[in-house]
C-alpha positions as CSV (number, residue, x, y, z in Angstrom):
1,I,181.9,193.3,99.6
2,D,179.0,191.2,100.8
3,K,178.4,189.9,97.2
4,I,182.1,189.1,96.8
5,I,182.2,187.2,100.1
6,L,179.0,185.3,99.5
7,K,180.1,184.3,95.9
8,C,183.5,183.1,97.2
9,Y,181.9,181.2,100.1
10,E,179.5,179.4,97.8
11,S,182.4,178.6,95.4
12,D,184.5,177.1,98.2
13,V,187.2,179.9,97.9
14,N,188.9,180.0,101.3
15,E,190.8,183.3,101.1
16,I,190.0,186.7,99.6
17,L,192.5,189.5,99.0
18,V,190.8,192.8,99.1
19,I,192.8,195.8,97.9
20,T,191.6,198.8,99.9
21,G,194.4,201.3,99.4
22,K,196.0,203.0,102.4
23,G,193.6,206.0,102.5
24,I,196.5,208.4,102.7
25,H,194.6,210.9,100.5
26,S,191.7,211.2,102.9
27,K,192.0,214.7,104.4
28,N,189.2,214.6,107.0
29,N,191.1,215.9,110.0
30,S,189.4,219.2,110.0
31,D,185.8,217.8,109.5
32,V,184.2,217.2,112.9
33,Y,181.7,214.9,111.3
34,N,184.3,212.5,110.0
35,S,186.4,210.1,111.9
36,N,190.1,209.5,111.2
37,Q,189.6,205.8,112.1
38,Y,186.5,205.2,110.0
39,N,187.3,207.3,106.9
40,K,189.4,204.5,105.4
41,L,188.0,201.5,103.6
42,K,190.5,199.1,105.3
43,N,189.0,200.1,108.7
44,T,185.3,200.0,107.7
45,I,185.2,196.7,105.9
46,P,185.7,194.6,109.1
47,I,183.1,196.7,110.9
48,F,180.6,196.3,108.0
49,I,181.1,192.5,108.1
50,K,180.8,192.2,111.8
51,N,177.5,194.1,111.7
52,K,176.0,191.6,109.2
53,P,175.5,188.3,111.2
54,D,174.9,186.2,108.1
55,L,178.1,187.5,106.5
56,F,180.1,187.3,109.7
57,S,179.2,183.7,110.2
58,K,181.1,182.8,107.1
59,I,184.3,184.4,108.1
60,K,187.2,182.8,110.0
61,N,189.3,186.0,110.3
62,I,190.2,189.2,108.7
63,R,193.8,190.5,108.8
64,T,196.1,193.0,107.1
65,A,197.8,191.4,104.1
66,P,201.5,190.7,104.2
67,T,203.8,193.3,102.6
68,N,204.2,191.3,99.3
69,Q,200.4,191.2,98.9
70,G,199.6,194.8,99.6
71,G,200.5,195.3,103.3
72,E,198.6,198.1,105.0
73,G,196.7,198.7,101.7
74,A,195.0,195.3,101.6
75,L,193.0,192.9,103.7
76,I,192.9,189.1,103.7
77,I,189.5,187.6,104.5
78,K,189.7,183.9,105.4
79,L,186.4,182.1,104.9
80,K,185.0,179.1,106.6
81,K,184.1,176.0,104.6
82,S,180.7,176.2,103.2
83,I,178.1,173.7,104.4
84,K,176.6,171.9,101.4
């Protein structure tokens, strides 16, 4: 995801649609070492980005996509304008 974001930022793309899926097939409820919240890609991508300051500095916002673009199974990442 970091390569995608950096490439889009450098190419002046202002919005990325990331299809994550809903994670409904993840059956980690019985595993004490897994978290229901963090076992889904749609939940971990924003955390990953926020933990990388260089990447996070290029992001305006991250939100769930509207229904016609994937809804709960997709994220929209809005990028800031690149400084050239």
